[in-house]
C-alpha positions as semicolon CSV with decimal commas, in nm:
position;residue;x (nm);y (nm);z (nm)
1;M;2,932;3,911;-3,066
2;T;3,219;4,101;-3,224
3;A;3,499;4,262;-3,039
4;L;3,348;4,608;-3,104
5;G;3,011;4,488;-2,972
6;E;3,174;4,351;-2,660
7;L;3,358;4,678;-2,602
8;R;3,030;4,869;-2,637
9;A;2,850;4,634;-2,406
10;L;3,129;4,670;-2,140
11;S;3,127;5,050;-2,184
12;A;2,750;5,074;-2,152
13;P;2,605;5,183;-1,820
14;R;2,526;4,904;-1,576
15;G;2,158;4,984;-1,571
16;M;2,139;4,956;-1,945
17;Q;2,318;4,616;-1,936
18;S;2,082;4,481;-1,677
19;A;1,785;4,594;-1,884
20;R;1,918;4,419;-2,190
21;E;1,989;4,104;-1,990
22;K;1,640;4,103;-1,848
23;A;1,490;4,147;-2,194
24;A;1,704;3,858;-2,323
25;R;1,596;3,638;-2,028
26;G;1,239;3,728;-2,086
27;R;1,253;3,622;-2,451
28;D;1,421;3,293;-2,346
29;N;1,155;3,230;-2,091
30;K;0,882;3,290;-2,340
31;A;1,043;3,053;-2,590
32;A;1,089;2,788;-2,321
33;A;0,718;2,826;-2,212
34;I;0,605;2,784;-2,576
35;F;0,801;2,467;-2,629
36;L;0,698;2,325;-2,288
37;A;0,327;2,405;-2,339
38;P;0,227;2,083;-2,524
39;W;0,394;1,873;-2,252
40;L;0,231;2,068;-1,971
41;I;-0,112;2,049;-2,136
42;G;-0,069;1,670;-2,174
43;L;0,057;1,633;-1,816
44;I;-0,238;1,829;-1,671
45;G;-0,510;1,709;-1,907
46;I;-0,410;1,348;-1,958
47;T;-0,222;1,248;-1,637
48;L;-0,275;1,480;-1,340
49;G;-0,640;1,568;-1,413
50;P;-0,763;1,205;-1,448
51;M;-0,549;1,105;-1,143
52;L;-0,710;1,368;-0,924
53;M;-1,055;1,280;-1,055
54;S;-1,002;0,912;-0,984
55;L;-0,887;1,003;-0,628
56;Y;-1,214;1,184;-0,575
57;L;-1,420;0,903;-0,726
58;A;-1,246;0,655;-0,489
59;F;-1,455;0,801;-0,212
60;T;-1,782;0,802;-0,406
61;N;-2,051;0,571;-0,544
62;Y;-2,039;0,624;-0,919
63;N;-2,180;0,408;-1,198
64;L;-2,107;0,621;-1,507
65;L;-2,483;0,688;-1,552
66;Q;-2,549;0,909;-1,253
67;N;-2,359;1,181;-1,068
68;P;-2,100;1,062;-0,815
69;Q;-2,229;1,043;-0,457
70;F;-1,971;1,096;-0,184
71;T;-1,961;0,789;0,050
72;G;-1,647;0,854;0,255
73;L;-1,455;0,540;0,341
74;E;-1,728;0,296;0,224
75;N;-1,519;0,162;-0,071
76;I;-1,220;0,098;0,164
77;Q;-1,448;-0,085;0,409
78;R;-1,579;-0,296;0,119
79;M;-1,223;-0,392;0,021
80;L;-1,164;-0,554;0,363
81;G;-1,450;-0,802;0,302
82;D;-1,405;-0,851;-0,070
83;E;-1,316;-1,218;-0,127
84;R;-1,257;-1,176;-0,499
85;L;-1,015;-0,893;-0,421
86;G;-0,818;-1,127;-0,198
87;A;-0,818;-1,389;-0,470
88;S;-0,692;-1,147;-0,732
89;L;-0,417;-1,029;-0,494
90;L;-0,308;-1,390;-0,437
91;V;-0,307;-1,469;-0,814
92;T;-0,114;-1,150;-0,893
93;A;0,142;-1,214;-0,616
94;I;0,213;-1,566;-0,737
95;Y;0,242;-1,441;-1,093
96;V;0,485;-1,165;-1,004
97;L;0,700;-1,361;-0,761
98;V;0,738;-1,654;-0,998
99;S;0,743;-1,502;-1,350
100;V;0,972;-1,203;-1,287
101;P;1,274;-1,399;-1,144
102;L;1,233;-1,665;-1,407
103;Q;1,222;-1,421;-1,685
104;L;1,533;-1,240;-1,561
105;A;1,720;-1,573;-1,516
106;V;1,637;-1,679;-1,874
107;A;1,728;-1,335;-2,009
108;L;2,061;-1,328;-1,825
109;A;2,154;-1,688;-1,933
110;L;2,087;-1,608;-2,301
111;A;2,271;-1,278;-2,279
112;I;2,582;-1,456;-2,139
113;L;2,550;-1,712;-2,419
114;L;2,530;-1,448;-2,686
115;D;2,807;-1,245;-2,530
116;R;3,051;-1,528;-2,600
117;G;3,066;-1,425;-2,969
118;V;2,792;-1,611;-3,154
119;R;2,809;-1,565;-3,530
120;G;2,505;-1,376;-3,656
121;L;2,456;-1,191;-3,323
122;P;2,238;-0,913;-3,463
123;L;2,002;-1,171;-3,607
124;Y;1,969;-1,368;-3,283
125;R;1,925;-1,045;-3,089
126;S;1,643;-0,932;-3,309
127;V;1,469;-1,272;-3,301
128;F;1,495;-1,295;-2,925
129;Y;1,370;-0,943;-2,882
130;L;1,065;-0,991;-3,103
131;P;0,847;-1,159;-2,836
132;S;0,894;-0,862;-2,607
133;L;0,737;-0,635;-2,871
134;L;0,443;-0,877;-2,921
135;G;0,402;-1,035;-2,578
136;A;0,130;-0,798;-2,453
137;S;-0,061;-0,794;-2,777
138;V;-0,396;-0,953;-2,844
139;A;-0,262;-1,163;-3,127
140;I;-0,005;-1,334;-2,907
141;A;-0,267;-1,402;-2,635
142;V;-0,490;-1,561;-2,899
143;L;-0,193;-1,766;-3,022
144;W;-0,132;-1,883;-2,665
145;R;-0,491;-2,013;-2,652
146;L;-0,430;-2,209;-2,969
147;V;-0,103;-2,354;-2,823
148;F;-0,237;-2,448;-2,479
149;G;-0,599;-2,529;-2,562
150;G;-0,744;-2,878;-2,530
151;Q;-0,680;-2,952;-2,894
152;G;-0,385;-2,710;-2,909
153;L;-0,036;-2,745;-3,052
154;L;0,118;-2,860;-2,727
155;N;-0,125;-3,149;-2,682
156;A;-0,083;-3,243;-3,043
157;L;0,293;-3,271;-2,985
158;L;0,243;-3,473;-2,665
159;S;0,008;-3,707;-2,846
160;L;0,300;-3,814;-3,072
161;F;0,449;-3,971;-2,758
162;G;0,127;-4,121;-2,642
163;I;0,060;-3,865;-2,375
164;Q;-0,288;-3,715;-2,337
165;G;-0,241;-3,358;-2,222
166;P;-0,504;-3,156;-2,031
167;A;-0,677;-2,848;-2,153
168;W;-0,402;-2,627;-2,005
169;I;-0,585;-2,298;-2,001
170;A;-0,916;-2,456;-1,885
171;E;-0,773;-2,622;-1,574
172;P;-0,737;-2,415;-1,257
173;Q;-0,411;-2,600;-1,170
174;T;-0,240;-2,507;-1,501
175;A;-0,406;-2,191;-1,635
176;L;-0,187;-1,952;-1,438
177;G;0,123;-2,151;-1,532
178;T;0,055;-2,092;-1,906
179;L;0,052;-1,718;-1,842
180;I;0,378;-1,736;-1,645
181;V;0,533;-1,922;-1,937
182;L;0,408;-1,650;-2,165
183;H;0,565;-1,384;-1,951
184;V;0,899;-1,568;-1,934
185;W;0,891;-1,604;-2,316
186;T;0,893;-1,223;-2,346
187;F;1,253;-1,209;-2,218
188;G;1,391;-1,008;-2,512
189;S;1,389;-0,662;-2,352
190;P;1,585;-0,752;-2,031
191;M;1,810;-0,975;-2,241
192;V;1,917;-0,689;-2,464
193;I;1,984;-0,472;-2,163
194;F;2,185;-0,752;-1,997
195;L;2,381;-0,798;-2,317
196;A;2,474;-0,426;-2,324
197;G;2,583;-0,445;-1,960
198;L;2,799;-0,750;-2,022
199;R;2,980;-0,563;-2,298
200;Q;3,077;-0,298;-2,050
201;I;3,255;-0,537;-1,808
202;P;3,634;-0,505;-1,859
203;R;3,779;-0,823;-2,000
204;E;4,090;-0,776;-1,797
205;L;3,897;-0,879;-1,486
206;Y;3,809;-1,218;-1,635
207;E;4,173;-1,265;-1,761
208;A;4,306;-1,189;-1,414
209;A;4,059;-1,427;-1,246
210;S;4,145;-1,701;-1,498
211;T;4,520;-1,655;-1,428
212;D;4,447;-1,693;-1,050
213;G;4,270;-2,026;-1,132
214;A;3,910;-1,917;-1,098
215;G;3,661;-2,124;-1,295
216;R;3,368;-2,003;-1,497
217;W;3,125;-2,036;-1,208
218;R;3,358;-1,848;-0,968
219;Q;3,401;-1,570;-1,236
220;F;3,025;-1,546;-1,271
221;R;2,968;-1,511;-0,895
222;S;3,259;-1,281;-0,825
223;I;3,274;-1,068;-1,138
224;T;2,961;-1,096;-1,363
225;L;2,692;-1,075;-1,094
226;P;2,845;-0,778;-0,895
227;M;2,927;-0,582;-1,214
228;L;2,577;-0,646;-1,353
229;S;2,391;-0,580;-1,018
230;P;2,273;-0,227;-1,124
231;I;2,135;-0,371;-1,451
232;I;1,968;-0,655;-1,259
233;F;1,814;-0,407;-1,026
234;F;1,690;-0,191;-1,316
235;N;1,530;-0,491;-1,487
236;L;1,388;-0,613;-1,160
237;V;1,209;-0,287;-1,088
238;L;1,067;-0,255;-1,438
239;G;0,964;-0,620;-1,438
240;L;0,776;-0,592;-1,111
241;I;0,593;-0,273;-1,209
242;G;0,493;-0,426;-1,546
243;S;0,388;-0,763;-1,403
244;F;0,153;-0,601;-1,149
245;Q;-0,027;-0,434;-1,438
246;T;-0,068;-0,745;-1,656
247;F;-0,409;-0,744;-1,818
248;T;-0,433;-0,840;-2,192
249;Q;-0,304;-1,189;-2,165
250;A;-0,546;-1,287;-1,878
251;F;-0,837;-1,107;-2,044
252;I;-0,803;-1,290;-2,374
253;I;-0,721;-1,633;-2,238
254;S;-1,003;-1,630;-1,987
255;N;-1,253;-1,434;-2,209
256;G;-1,253;-1,159;-1,951
257;T;-1,376;-1,376;-1,663
258;G;-1,051;-1,453;-1,479
259;G;-1,137;-1,824;-1,494
260;P;-1,129;-2,103;-1,456
261;A;-1,226;-2,071;-1,089
262;D;-1,063;-1,726;-1,073
263;S;-0,723;-1,893;-1,128
264;T;-0,623;-1,611;-1,381
265;L;-0,803;-1,329;-1,206
266;F;-0,528;-1,071;-1,205
267;Y;-0,573;-0,755;-1,009
268;S;-0,598;-0,533;-1,316
269;L;-0,856;-0,767;-1,467
270;Y;-1,065;-0,757;-1,150
271;L;-1,037;-0,379;-1,146
272;Y;-1,166;-0,376;-1,511
273;Q;-1,458;-0,601;-1,419
274;E;-1,558;-0,371;-1,135
275;G;-1,532;-0,059;-1,334
276;F;-1,666;-0,152;-1,681
277;S;-1,864;-0,477;-1,636
278;S;-2,031;-0,401;-1,300
279;L;-2,020;-0,018;-1,350
280;R;-1,888;0,030;-1,002
281;M;-1,647;0,305;-1,113
282;G;-1,605;0,450;-0,767
283;Y;-1,492;0,115;-0,628
284;A;-1,272;0,058;-0,924
285;S;-1,097;0,397;-0,865
286;A;-1,032;0,287;-0,508
287;L;-0,887;-0,040;-0,637
288;A;-0,664;0,156;-0,877
289;W;-0,522;0,362;-0,600
290;L;-0,465;0,053;-0,389
291;L;-0,269;-0,090;-0,682
292;L;-0,063;0,226;-0,700
293;I;0,014;0,195;-0,328
294;I;0,115;-0,178;-0,369
295;I;0,349;-0,103;-0,663
296;A;0,500;0,198;-0,474
297;A;0,561;-0,018;-0,169
298;F;0,731;-0,299;-0,368
299;T;0,949;-0,042;-0,547
300;A;1,042;0,124;-0,223
301;V;1,140;-0,212;-0,068
302;N;1,352;-0,284;-0,375
303;F;1,533;0,051;-0,346
304;W;1,587;-0,005;0,024
305;A;1,727;-0,360;-0,031
306;A;1,939;-0,247;-0,323
307;K;2,200;-0,089;-0,097
308;Y;2,287;-0,442;0,031
309;W;2,340;-0,618;-0,303
310;V;2,377;-0,354;-0,579
311;F;2,740;-0,240;-0,642
312;Y;2,819;0,065;-0,850
313;N;3,162;0,090;-1,012
314;D;3,229;0,456;-0,948
């Protein structure tokens, strides 16, 4: 606004100024509403709407072919006696509690290695990150079957040393382990985040610690881990949430059965079986909300525990 315009605005009556301000705010609000409309439509139609519908279906008997019949707490009572639900919870818990810490440890170790100034860092970073982009894909799951099958690549390699390997994905004792290895292999995403965090730690801290006689292990415990604790916490929360929802790998490797002997029956896979194989959509909706509660509980515990080990450099 020019100086003359400002002078006119100041000299205008207060009522006229407020009317102009209201008109300007109204135009701004309309523009904001127009730009927010696609997001609001998506939020209501794609997210909130289906969530509320699934909450209703959780208390019904619904098979996709007939109208839902309200049954109250019948689905919840059925959960208490569902042995396969217990088996899926156990398999998922083992998978999450083993694979997530291992993946973070591998990612942190490689990030520290790359942070030391490796020649060709952008290339290594891209190569290591690639499995994270492909880890949840059908192609990688099929490849994993070819590697860990009875006549797979791993057994072919072991046969060179005279070792007869088992059919890794067909044995209850080893099938879940192959999926844990697959999850650990997709360490690229947390590794890149760790690497970015390491670049933000002041080098003066390491120089001062080295001058005081601290070795590499002491520097790692006293400087690297505390300074990286917010990054570790971030990767831990994302890793837990993602691991609880693992589906594609188990579905492809077990042909959708969760076998052998339910050893790869992840919770999300069991939910899929109930909803789309057995057409018990009401019960599947109840399972989905139970999964939401479990993930929320684990996340809340992580946030509660974070105040004891996460340090922010304010």
